[in-house]
N, CA, C, O and the ligand as a Tripos MOL2 file, in Angstrom:
@<TRIPOS>MOLECULE
protein
  257   255    65     0     0
PROTEIN
NO_CHARGES

@<TRIPOS>ATOM
      1 N           1.3150   15.3220   -5.3540 N.3       1 MET1
      2 CA          0.7010   16.3170   -4.4360 C.3       1 MET1
      3 C           1.2410   16.1250   -3.1030 C.2       1 MET1
      4 O           1.1400   15.0270   -2.5540 O.2       1 MET1
      5 N           1.8250   17.1420   -2.5250 N.am      2 PHE2
      6 CA          2.4020   17.0750   -1.2410 C.3       2 PHE2
      7 C           1.3680   17.2930   -0.1990 C.2       2 PHE2
      8 O           0.4160   18.0550   -0.3710 O.2       2 PHE2
      9 N           1.5790   16.5790    0.9310 N.am      3 HIS3
     10 CA          0.6280   16.7530    1.9920 C.3       3 HIS3
     11 C           1.3160   17.2960    3.2030 C.2       3 HIS3
     12 O           2.4270   16.8530    3.4970 O.2       3 HIS3
     13 N           0.7400   18.2300    3.9360 N.am      4 GLU4
     14 CA          1.3490   18.8740    5.0030 C.3       4 GLU4
     15 C           0.9870   18.1400    6.2940 C.2       4 GLU4
     16 O          -0.1960   18.0470    6.6200 O.2       4 GLU4
     17 N           1.9010   17.6470    6.9940 N.am      5 ALA5
     18 CA          1.7020   16.7650    8.2460 C.3       5 ALA5
     19 C           2.2850   17.3740    9.5000 C.2       5 ALA5
     20 O           3.3950   17.9030    9.4540 O.2       5 ALA5
     21 N           1.6300   17.3270   10.5430 N.am      6 GLU6
     22 CA          2.1690   17.7810   11.7370 C.3       6 GLU6
     23 C           2.7750   16.5850   12.4250 C.2       6 GLU6
     24 O           2.1220   15.5670   12.6490 O.2       6 GLU6
     25 N           4.1130   16.7440   12.7720 N.am      7 ILE7
     26 CA          4.8890   15.5860   13.3310 C.3       7 ILE7
     27 C           5.5210   16.0930   14.5740 C.2       7 ILE7
     28 O           5.5760   17.2960   14.8290 O.2       7 ILE7
     29 N           6.0070   15.1460   15.3630 N.am      8 GLN8
     30 CA          6.7200   15.4540   16.5610 C.3       8 GLN8
     31 C           8.1010   14.6720   16.4550 C.2       8 GLN8
     32 O           8.1070   13.4540   16.2740 O.2       8 GLN8
     33 N           9.2070   15.3740   16.5660 N.am      9 CYS9
     34 CA         10.4720   14.7720   16.5000 C.3       9 CYS9
     35 C          10.6570   13.6820   17.6670 C.2       9 CYS9
     36 O          10.2890   13.9190   18.8180 O.2       9 CYS9
     37 N          11.2300   12.5200   17.2980 N.am     10 PRO10
     38 CA         11.3620   11.4870   18.3560 C.3      10 PRO10
     39 C          12.6430   11.7340   19.1970 C.2      10 PRO10
     40 O          12.8800   11.0700   20.2060 O.2      10 PRO10
     41 N          13.4700   12.7280   18.7350 N.am     11 PHE11
     42 CA         14.6250   12.9480   19.5070 C.3      11 PHE11
     43 C          14.4210   14.0890   20.3740 C.2      11 PHE11
     44 O          14.6170   13.8770   21.5700 O.2      11 PHE11
     45 N          14.0420   15.3450   19.9990 N.am     12 CYS12
     46 CA         13.8940   16.5310   20.7600 C.3      12 CYS12
     47 C          12.4510   16.8650   21.0920 C.2      12 CYS12
     48 O          12.2220   17.7500   21.9170 O.2      12 CYS12
     49 N          11.4910   16.2240   20.5100 N.am     13 PHE13
     50 CA         10.1400   16.2320   20.7560 C.3      13 PHE13
     51 C           9.5110   17.6100   20.3710 C.2      13 PHE13
     52 O           8.4480   17.9720   20.8750 O.2      13 PHE13
     53 N          10.1550   18.3230   19.5190 N.am     14 GLN14
     54 CA          9.6430   19.4400   18.9630 C.3      14 GLN14
     55 C           8.5990   19.2180   17.8280 C.2      14 GLN14
     56 O           8.8290   18.4250   16.9150 O.2      14 GLN14
     57 N           7.4830   19.9160   17.9050 N.am     15 ARG15
     58 CA          6.5200   19.7600   16.8900 C.3      15 ARG15
     59 C           6.8770   20.6200   15.7160 C.2      15 ARG15
     60 O           7.3210   21.7580   15.8680 O.2      15 ARG15
     61 N           6.6820   20.0700   14.5480 N.am     16 GLN16
     62 CA          7.0090   20.7750   13.3030 C.3      16 GLN16
     63 C           6.2130   20.2410   12.1980 C.2      16 GLN16
     64 O           5.5850   19.1910   12.3410 O.2      16 GLN16
     65 N           6.2020   20.9470   11.0270 N.am     17 THR17
     66 CA          5.4360   20.5920    9.8970 C.3      17 THR17
     67 C           6.4020   19.9590    8.8360 C.2      17 THR17
     68 O           7.4520   20.4870    8.4710 O.2      17 THR17
     69 N           5.9300   18.8080    8.4060 N.am     18 ALA18
     70 CA          6.6660   18.1450    7.3620 C.3      18 ALA18
     71 C           5.8310   17.9760    6.1630 C.2      18 ALA18
     72 O           4.6140   17.8210    6.2650 O.2      18 ALA18
     73 N           6.4860   18.0030    4.9430 N.am     19 PHE19
     74 CA          5.7600   17.7990    3.7000 C.3      19 PHE19
     75 C           5.9750   16.4140    3.2500 C.2      19 PHE19
     76 O           7.1230   16.0590    2.9810 O.2      19 PHE19
     77 N           5.0280   15.6290    3.1460 N.am     20 VAL20
     78 CA          5.1360   14.2460    2.7680 C.3      20 VAL20
     79 C           4.5500   14.0120    1.3150 C.2      20 VAL20
     80 O           3.6850   14.7540    0.8510 O.2      20 VAL20
     81 N           5.0110   13.0680    0.7140 N.am     21 ASP21
     82 CA          4.5330   12.7580   -0.6480 C.3      21 ASP21
     83 C           3.9710   11.3150   -0.7220 C.2      21 ASP21
     84 O           4.7450   10.3830   -0.9380 O.2      21 ASP21
     85 N           2.6690   11.1110   -0.5500 N.am     22 PRO22
     86 CA          2.1490    9.7280   -0.5270 C.3      22 PRO22
     87 C           2.0790    9.1240   -1.8560 C.2      22 PRO22
     88 O           2.0250    7.8990   -1.9610 O.2      22 PRO22
     89 N           2.0760    9.8940   -2.8870 N.am     23 GLU23
     90 CA          1.9120    9.4090   -4.3470 C.3      23 GLU23
     91 C           0.8790    8.3640   -4.3940 C.2      23 GLU23
     92 O          -0.1730    8.4550   -3.7610 O.2      23 GLU23
     93 N           1.1950    7.3420   -5.1710 N.am     24 ASP24
     94 CA          0.1030    6.3500   -5.4470 C.3      24 ASP24
     95 C           0.1770    5.1290   -4.5020 C.2      24 ASP24
     96 O          -0.7320    4.3040   -4.4120 O.2      24 ASP24
     97 N           1.2350    5.0840   -3.8630 N.am     25 ARG25
     98 CA          1.4750    3.9110   -2.9630 C.3      25 ARG25
     99 C           0.6520    4.0210   -1.7100 C.2      25 ARG25
    100 O           0.3910    5.1360   -1.2590 O.2      25 ARG25
    101 N           0.2460    2.9680   -1.1470 N.am     26 ARG26
    102 CA         -0.4600    2.9320    0.1570 C.3      26 ARG26
    103 C           0.5430    3.3230    1.2740 C.2      26 ARG26
    104 O           0.1690    4.0490    2.1960 O.2      26 ARG26
    105 N           1.7000    2.8930    1.2090 N.am     27 GLU27
    106 CA          2.6300    3.1440    2.2170 C.3      27 GLU27
    107 C           3.9580    3.5030    1.6410 C.2      27 GLU27
    108 O           4.4340    2.8610    0.7050 O.2      27 GLU27
    109 N           4.5950    4.5780    2.2200 N.am     28 SER28
    110 CA          5.9720    4.9240    1.7560 C.3      28 SER28
    111 C           6.7620    5.4030    2.9470 C.2      28 SER28
    112 O           6.2090    5.8190    3.9650 O.2      28 SER28
    113 N           8.0340    5.3370    2.7990 N.am     29 VAL29
    114 CA          8.8730    5.7230    3.9520 C.3      29 VAL29
    115 C           9.8320    6.8450    3.4140 C.2      29 VAL29
    116 O          10.4700    6.6880    2.3720 O.2      29 VAL29
    117 N           9.8980    7.9140    4.1260 N.am     30 GLN30
    118 CA         10.7940    9.0010    3.7560 C.3      30 GLN30
    119 C          11.6690    9.2380    4.9950 C.2      30 GLN30
    120 O          11.2100    9.0890    6.1270 O.2      30 GLN30
    121 N          12.9870    9.6260    4.7530 N.am     31 VAL31
    122 CA         13.8830   10.0350    5.7320 C.3      31 VAL31
    123 C          14.0000   11.5830    5.6150 C.2      31 VAL31
    124 O          14.2880   12.1310    4.5510 O.2      31 VAL31
    125 N          13.7580   12.2530    6.7730 N.am     32 ILE32
    126 CA         13.9700   13.6720    6.7980 C.3      32 ILE32
    127 C          14.7930   14.0420    8.0480 C.2      32 ILE32
    128 O          14.8270   13.2920    9.0230 O.2      32 ILE32
    129 N          15.4200   15.1510    8.0000 N.am     33 ASP33
    130 CA         16.1380   15.6990    9.1970 C.3      33 ASP33
    131 C          15.3210   16.6220    9.9800 C.2      33 ASP33
    132 O          14.7060   17.5160    9.3980 O.2      33 ASP33
    133 N          15.2600   16.4910   11.2230 N.am     34 CYS34
    134 CA         14.5440   17.3950   12.1320 C.3      34 CYS34
    135 C          14.9860   18.8630   11.8420 C.2      34 CYS34
    136 O          16.1720   19.1590   11.6980 O.2      34 CYS34
    137 N          14.0250   19.7150   11.7690 N.am     35 THR35
    138 CA         14.4670   21.1520   11.5400 C.3      35 THR35
    139 C          15.0430   21.7600   12.7140 C.2      35 THR35
    140 O          15.6120   22.8450   12.5960 O.2      35 THR35
    141 N          14.9490   21.1110   13.9790 N.am     36 VAL36
    142 CA         15.3490   21.7290   15.1550 C.3      36 VAL36
    143 C          16.7680   21.0960   15.5360 C.2      36 VAL36
    144 O          17.7520   21.8080   15.7370 O.2      36 VAL36
    145 N          16.7930   19.7730   15.6140 N.am     37 CYS37
    146 CA         18.0100   19.1770   16.0990 C.3      37 CYS37
    147 C          18.8170   18.5250   14.9850 C.2      37 CYS37
    148 O          19.9460   18.0960   15.2230 O.2      37 CYS37
    149 N          18.2560   18.4360   13.7440 N.am     38 CYS38
    150 CA         18.9240   17.9620   12.6430 C.3      38 CYS38
    151 C          19.2040   16.4320   12.5930 C.2      38 CYS38
    152 O          19.9640   15.9480   11.7540 O.2      38 CYS38
    153 N          18.5650   15.7100   13.5140 N.am     39 ARG39
    154 CA         18.8170   14.2480   13.4610 C.3      39 ARG39
    155 C          17.7190   13.6200   12.5240 C.2      39 ARG39
    156 O          16.6030   14.1100   12.3510 O.2      39 ARG39
    157 N          18.1900   12.4740   11.9490 N.am     40 PRO40
    158 CA         17.2240   11.8240   10.9030 C.3      40 PRO40
    159 C          16.1090   11.1230   11.4940 C.2      40 PRO40
    160 O          16.3000   10.4490   12.5070 O.2      40 PRO40
    161 N          14.9940   11.2060   10.9830 N.am     41 MET41
    162 CA         13.8510   10.4040   11.3990 C.3      41 MET41
    163 C          13.1230    9.8710   10.1660 C.2      41 MET41
    164 O          13.0610   10.5090    9.1150 O.2      41 MET41
    165 N          12.5540    8.6180   10.3590 N.am     42 ASP42
    166 CA         11.7070    7.9880    9.3260 C.3      42 ASP42
    167 C          10.3260    8.4530    9.4200 C.2      42 ASP42
    168 O           9.7240    8.4900   10.4930 O.2      42 ASP42
    169 N           9.8300    8.8030    8.3250 N.am     43 LEU43
    170 CA          8.3820    9.0700    8.2400 C.3      43 LEU43
    171 C           7.7710    7.9400    7.4610 C.2      43 LEU43
    172 O           8.0870    7.6920    6.2970 O.2      43 LEU43
    173 N           6.8810    7.2660    8.1550 N.am     44 ARG44
    174 CA          6.0770    6.2600    7.3430 C.3      44 ARG44
    175 C           4.6590    6.8330    7.0680 C.2      44 ARG44
    176 O           3.8570    7.1260    7.9550 O.2      44 ARG44
    177 N           4.4490    6.9560    5.7460 N.am     45 VAL45
    178 CA          3.2130    7.5710    5.3770 C.3      45 VAL45
    179 C           2.2350    6.5600    4.7980 C.2      45 VAL45
    180 O           2.4800    5.8600    3.8150 O.2      45 VAL45
    181 N           1.1200    6.5480    5.4880 N.am     46 PHE46
    182 CA          0.0540    5.6730    5.0540 C.3      46 PHE46
    183 C          -1.1350    6.4270    4.4520 C.2      46 PHE46
    184 O          -1.5500    7.4670    4.9630 O.2      46 PHE46
    185 N          -1.6450    5.9090    3.4150 N.am     47 ARG47
    186 CA         -2.7580    6.4760    2.7840 C.3      47 ARG47
    187 C          -3.9520    5.4680    2.7830 C.2      47 ARG47
    188 O          -3.8190    4.3910    2.2020 O.2      47 ARG47
    189 N          -5.1040    5.7900    3.4150 N.am     48 ASP48
    190 CA         -6.2210    5.0040    3.3530 C.3      48 ASP48
    191 C          -6.8140    5.0410    1.9580 C.2      48 ASP48
    192 O          -7.1500    6.1080    1.4430 O.2      48 ASP48
    193 N          -6.9340    3.9320    1.3810 N.am     49 SER49
    194 CA         -7.2900    3.9010   -0.0480 C.3      49 SER49
    195 C          -8.8560    4.2630   -0.2630 C.2      49 SER49
    196 O          -9.2500    4.5970   -1.3800 O.2      49 SER49
    197 N          -9.7110    4.1860    0.8170 N.am     50 GLU50
    198 CA        -11.0470    4.4900    0.6800 C.3      50 GLU50
    199 C         -11.2910    6.0190    0.9650 C.2      50 GLU50
    200 O         -11.9060    6.7400    0.1800 O.2      50 GLU50
    201 N         -10.7670    6.4410    2.1310 N.am     51 SER51
    202 CA        -11.0900    7.8250    2.5770 C.3      51 SER51
    203 C          -9.9890    8.8260    2.0220 C.2      51 SER51
    204 O         -10.1670   10.0440    2.0410 O.2      51 SER51
    205 N          -8.8880    8.2530    1.5460 N.am     52 GLY52
    206 CA         -7.7890    9.2060    1.2110 C.3      52 GLY52
    207 C          -7.1330    9.7760    2.3370 C.2      52 GLY52
    208 O          -6.2780   10.6340    2.1190 O.2      52 GLY52
    209 N          -7.4090    9.4180    3.5820 N.am     53 GLU53
    210 CA         -6.8680   10.0310    4.7630 C.3      53 GLU53
    211 C          -5.3510    9.7150    4.8850 C.2      53 GLU53
    212 O          -4.9660    8.5950    4.5490 O.2      53 GLU53
    213 N          -4.5760   10.5260    5.2900 N.am     54 ILE54
    214 CA         -3.1730   10.2890    5.4020 C.3      54 ILE54
    215 C          -2.6680   10.2610    6.7990 C.2      54 ILE54
    216 O          -2.8760   11.2290    7.5300 O.2      54 ILE54
    217 N          -1.9940    9.1760    7.2370 N.am     55 THR55
    218 CA         -1.4730    9.0650    8.5070 C.3      55 THR55
    219 C           0.0750    9.0990    8.4760 C.2      55 THR55
    220 O           0.6270    8.4910    7.5590 O.2      55 THR55
    221 N           0.7780    9.7130    9.3340 N.am     56 VAL56
    222 CA          2.1550    9.7950    9.3490 C.3      56 VAL56
    223 C           2.6870    9.2150   10.6100 C.2      56 VAL56
    224 O           2.2460    9.6440   11.6760 O.2      56 VAL56
    225 N           3.5790    8.2970   10.5950 N.am     57 ASP57
    226 CA          4.1590    7.7250   11.7770 C.3      57 ASP57
    227 C           5.6710    7.9930   11.8180 C.2      57 ASP57
    228 O           6.4040    7.7470   10.8600 O.2      57 ASP57
    229 N           6.0910    8.5060   12.9680 N.am     58 VAL58
    230 CA          7.4860    9.0150   12.9260 C.3      58 VAL58
    231 C           8.3720    8.1340   13.9660 C.2      58 VAL58
    232 O           7.9810    7.9240   15.1150 O.2      58 VAL58
    233 N           9.4580    7.6980   13.5160 N.am     59 SER59
    234 CA         10.3150    6.9340   14.3330 C.3      59 SER59
    235 C          11.8310    7.3830   14.0040 C.2      59 SER59
    236 O          12.1440    8.0100   12.9920 O.2      59 SER59
    237 N          12.6920    6.9820   14.9780 N.am     60 ARG60
    238 CA         14.1270    7.3580   14.8110 C.3      60 ARG60
    239 C          14.7260    6.6310   13.6690 C.2      60 ARG60
    240 O          14.5250    5.4200   13.5760 O.2      60 ARG60
    241 N          15.4270    7.2430   12.8080 N.am     61 SER61
    242 CA         16.0540    6.6010   11.7290 C.3      61 SER61
    243 C          17.3740    5.9490   12.1960 C.2      61 SER61
    244 O          17.9710    6.3820   13.1810 O.2      61 SER61
    245 N          17.8140    4.9090   11.4760 N.am     62 GLY62
    246 CA         19.0760    4.2640   11.8210 C.3      62 GLY62
    247 C          18.8970    3.1250   12.8490 C.2      62 GLY62
    248 O          19.8950    2.6530   13.3930 O.2      62 GLY62
    249 N          17.6230    2.6550   13.1430 N.am     63 GLY63
    250 CA         17.3960    1.5820   14.0410 C.3      63 GLY63
    251 C          17.7180    1.8770   15.4460 C.2      63 GLY63
    252 O          17.9820    0.9380   16.1980 O.2      63 GLY63
    253 N          17.7220    3.1320   15.8890 N.am     64 MET64
    254 CA         18.0450    3.4570   17.2480 C.3      64 MET64
    255 C          16.7770    3.3530   18.1040 C.2      64 MET64
    256 O          16.8250    3.5920   19.3110 O.2      64 MET64
    257 ZN         14.5050   16.9840   16.6640 Zn       65 ZN65
@<TRIPOS>BOND
     1     1     2 1
     2     2     3 1
     3     3     4 2
     4     3     5 am
     5     5     6 1
     6     6     7 1
     7     7     8 2
     8     7     9 am
     9     9    10 1
    10    10    11 1
    11    11    12 2
    12    11    13 am
    13    13    14 1
    14    14    15 1
    15    15    16 2
    16    15    17 am
    17    17    18 1
    18    18    19 1
    19    19    20 2
    20    19    21 am
    21    21    22 1
    22    22    23 1
    23    23    24 2
    24    23    25 am
    25    25    26 1
    26    26    27 1
    27    27    28 2
    28    27    29 am
    29    29    30 1
    30    30    31 1
    31    31    32 2
    32    31    33 am
    33    33    34 1
    34    34    35 1
    35    35    36 2
    36    35    37 am
    37    37    38 1
    38    38    39 1
    39    39    40 2
    40    39    41 am
    41    41    42 1
    42    42    43 1
    43    43    44 2
    44    43    45 am
    45    45    46 1
    46    46    47 1
    47    47    48 2
    48    47    49 am
    49    49    50 1
    50    50    51 1
    51    51    52 2
    52    51    53 am
    53    53    54 1
    54    54    55 1
    55    55    56 2
    56    55    57 am
    57    57    58 1
    58    58    59 1
    59    59    60 2
    60    59    61 am
    61    61    62 1
    62    62    63 1
    63    63    64 2
    64    63    65 am
    65    65    66 1
    66    66    67 1
    67    67    68 2
    68    67    69 am
    69    69    70 1
    70    70    71 1
    71    71    72 2
    72    71    73 am
    73    73    74 1
    74    74    75 1
    75    75    76 2
    76    75    77 am
    77    77    78 1
    78    78    79 1
    79    79    80 2
    80    79    81 am
    81    81    82 1
    82    82    83 1
    83    83    84 2
    84    83    85 am
    85    85    86 1
    86    86    87 1
    87    87    88 2
    88    87    89 am
    89    89    90 1
    90    90    91 1
    91    91    92 2
    92    91    93 am
    93    93    94 1
    94    94    95 1
    95    95    96 2
    96    95    97 am
    97    97    98 1
    98    98    99 1
    99    99   100 2
   100    99   101 am
   101   101   102 1
   102   102   103 1
   103   103   104 2
   104   103   105 am
   105   105   106 1
   106   106   107 1
   107   107   108 2
   108   107   109 am
   109   109   110 1
   110   110   111 1
   111   111   112 2
   112   111   113 am
   113   113   114 1
   114   114   115 1
   115   115   116 2
   116   115   117 am
   117   117   118 1
   118   118   119 1
   119   119   120 2
   120   119   121 am
   121   121   122 1
   122   122   123 1
   123   123   124 2
   124   123   125 am
   125   125   126 1
   126   126   127 1
   127   127   128 2
   128   127   129 am
   129   129   130 1
   130   130   131 1
   131   131   132 2
   132   131   133 am
   133   133   134 1
   134   134   135 1
   135   135   136 2
   136   135   137 am
   137   137   138 1
   138   138   139 1
   139   139   140 2
   140   139   141 am
   141   141   142 1
   142   142   143 1
   143   143   144 2
   144   143   145 am
   145   145   146 1
   146   146   147 1
   147   147   148 2
   148   147   149 am
   149   149   150 1
   150   150   151 1
   151   151   152 2
   152   151   153 am
   153   153   154 1
   154   154   155 1
   155   155   156 2
   156   155   157 am
   157   157   158 1
   158   158   159 1
   159   159   160 2
   160   159   161 am
   161   161   162 1
   162   162   163 1
   163   163   164 2
   164   163   165 am
   165   165   166 1
   166   166   167 1
   167   167   168 2
   168   167   169 am
   169   169   170 1
   170   170   171 1
   171   171   172 2
   172   171   173 am
   173   173   174 1
   174   174   175 1
   175   175   176 2
   176   175   177 am
   177   177   178 1
   178   178   179 1
   179   179   180 2
   180   179   181 am
   181   181   182 1
   182   182   183 1
   183   183   184 2
   184   183   185 am
   185   185   186 1
   186   186   187 1
   187   187   188 2
   188   187   189 am
   189   189   190 1
   190   190   191 1
   191   191   192 2
   192   191   193 am
   193   193   194 1
   194   194   195 1
   195   195   196 2
   196   195   197 am
   197   197   198 1
   198   198   199 1
   199   199   200 2
   200   199   201 am
   201   201   202 1
   202   202   203 1
   203   203   204 2
   204   203   205 am
   205   205   206 1
   206   206   207 1
   207   207   208 2
   208   207   209 am
   209   209   210 1
   210   210   211 1
   211   211   212 2
   212   211   213 am
   213   213   214 1
   214   214   215 1
   215   215   216 2
   216   215   217 am
   217   217   218 1
   218   218   219 1
   219   219   220 2
   220   219   221 am
   221   221   222 1
   222   222   223 1
   223   223   224 2
   224   223   225 am
   225   225   226 1
   226   226   227 1
   227   227   228 2
   228   227   229 am
   229   229   230 1
   230   230   231 1
   231   231   232 2
   232   231   233 am
   233   233   234 1
   234   234   235 1
   235   235   236 2
   236   235   237 am
   237   237   238 1
   238   238   239 1
   239   239   240 2
   240   239   241 am
   241   241   242 1
   242   242   243 1
   243   243   244 2
   244   243   245 am
   245   245   246 1
   246   246   247 1
   247   247   248 2
   248   247   249 am
   249   249   250 1
   250   250   251 1
   251   251   252 2
   252   251   253 am
   253   253   254 1
   254   254   255 1
   255   255   256 2
@<TRIPOS>SUBSTRUCTURE
     1 MET1         2 RESIDUE 1 A MET
     2 PHE2         6 RESIDUE 1 A PHE
     3 HIS3        10 RESIDUE 1 A HIS
     4 GLU4        14 RESIDUE 1 A GLU
     5 ALA5        18 RESIDUE 1 A ALA
     6 GLU6        22 RESIDUE 1 A GLU
     7 ILE7        26 RESIDUE 1 A ILE
     8 GLN8        30 RESIDUE 1 A GLN
     9 CYS9        34 RESIDUE 1 A CYS
    10 PRO10       38 RESIDUE 1 A PRO
    11 PHE11       42 RESIDUE 1 A PHE
    12 CYS12       46 RESIDUE 1 A CYS
    13 PHE13       50 RESIDUE 1 A PHE
    14 GLN14       54 RESIDUE 1 A GLN
    15 ARG15       58 RESIDUE 1 A ARG
    16 GLN16       62 RESIDUE 1 A GLN
    17 THR17       66 RESIDUE 1 A THR
    18 ALA18       70 RESIDUE 1 A ALA
    19 PHE19       74 RESIDUE 1 A PHE
    20 VAL20       78 RESIDUE 1 A VAL
    21 ASP21       82 RESIDUE 1 A ASP
    22 PRO22       86 RESIDUE 1 A PRO
    23 GLU23       90 RESIDUE 1 A GLU
    24 ASP24       94 RESIDUE 1 A ASP
    25 ARG25       98 RESIDUE 1 A ARG
    26 ARG26      102 RESIDUE 1 A ARG
    27 GLU27      106 RESIDUE 1 A GLU
    28 SER28      110 RESIDUE 1 A SER
    29 VAL29      114 RESIDUE 1 A VAL
    30 GLN30      118 RESIDUE 1 A GLN
    31 VAL31      122 RESIDUE 1 A VAL
    32 ILE32      126 RESIDUE 1 A ILE
    33 ASP33      130 RESIDUE 1 A ASP
    34 CYS34      134 RESIDUE 1 A CYS
    35 THR35      138 RESIDUE 1 A THR
    36 VAL36      142 RESIDUE 1 A VAL
    37 CYS37      146 RESIDUE 1 A CYS
    38 CYS38      150 RESIDUE 1 A CYS
    39 ARG39      154 RESIDUE 1 A ARG
    40 PRO40      158 RESIDUE 1 A PRO
    41 MET41      162 RESIDUE 1 A MET
    42 ASP42      166 RESIDUE 1 A ASP
    43 LEU43      170 RESIDUE 1 A LEU
    44 ARG44      174 RESIDUE 1 A ARG
    45 VAL45      178 RESIDUE 1 A VAL
    46 PHE46      182 RESIDUE 1 A PHE
    47 ARG47      186 RESIDUE 1 A ARG
    48 ASP48      190 RESIDUE 1 A ASP
    49 SER49      194 RESIDUE 1 A SER
    50 GLU50      198 RESIDUE 1 A GLU
    51 SER51      202 RESIDUE 1 A SER
    52 GLY52      206 RESIDUE 1 A GLY
    53 GLU53      210 RESIDUE 1 A GLU
    54 ILE54      214 RESIDUE 1 A ILE
    55 THR55      218 RESIDUE 1 A THR
    56 VAL56      222 RESIDUE 1 A VAL
    57 ASP57      226 RESIDUE 1 A ASP
    58 VAL58      230 RESIDUE 1 A VAL
    59 SER59      234 RESIDUE 1 A SER
    60 ARG60      238 RESIDUE 1 A ARG
    61 SER61      242 RESIDUE 1 A SER
    62 GLY62      246 RESIDUE 1 A GLY
    63 GLY63      250 RESIDUE 1 A GLY
    64 MET64      254 RESIDUE 1 A MET
    65 ZN65       257 GROUP 0 **** ****
């Protein structure tokens, strides 16, 4: 089940919607390209096992 998350690009700071897939894991990392500047960013997706609430943390991909 995909989850729609509001994120902000760490390069160009444009807000956009990303579809993340938390699956069964409590934490997963996905790499997506910004829809505006096309640079890669890491999305860390956390799911709270009790509330089911999903948190998305965005950082620049490639260790920059
Ligand atoms: Zn961007």
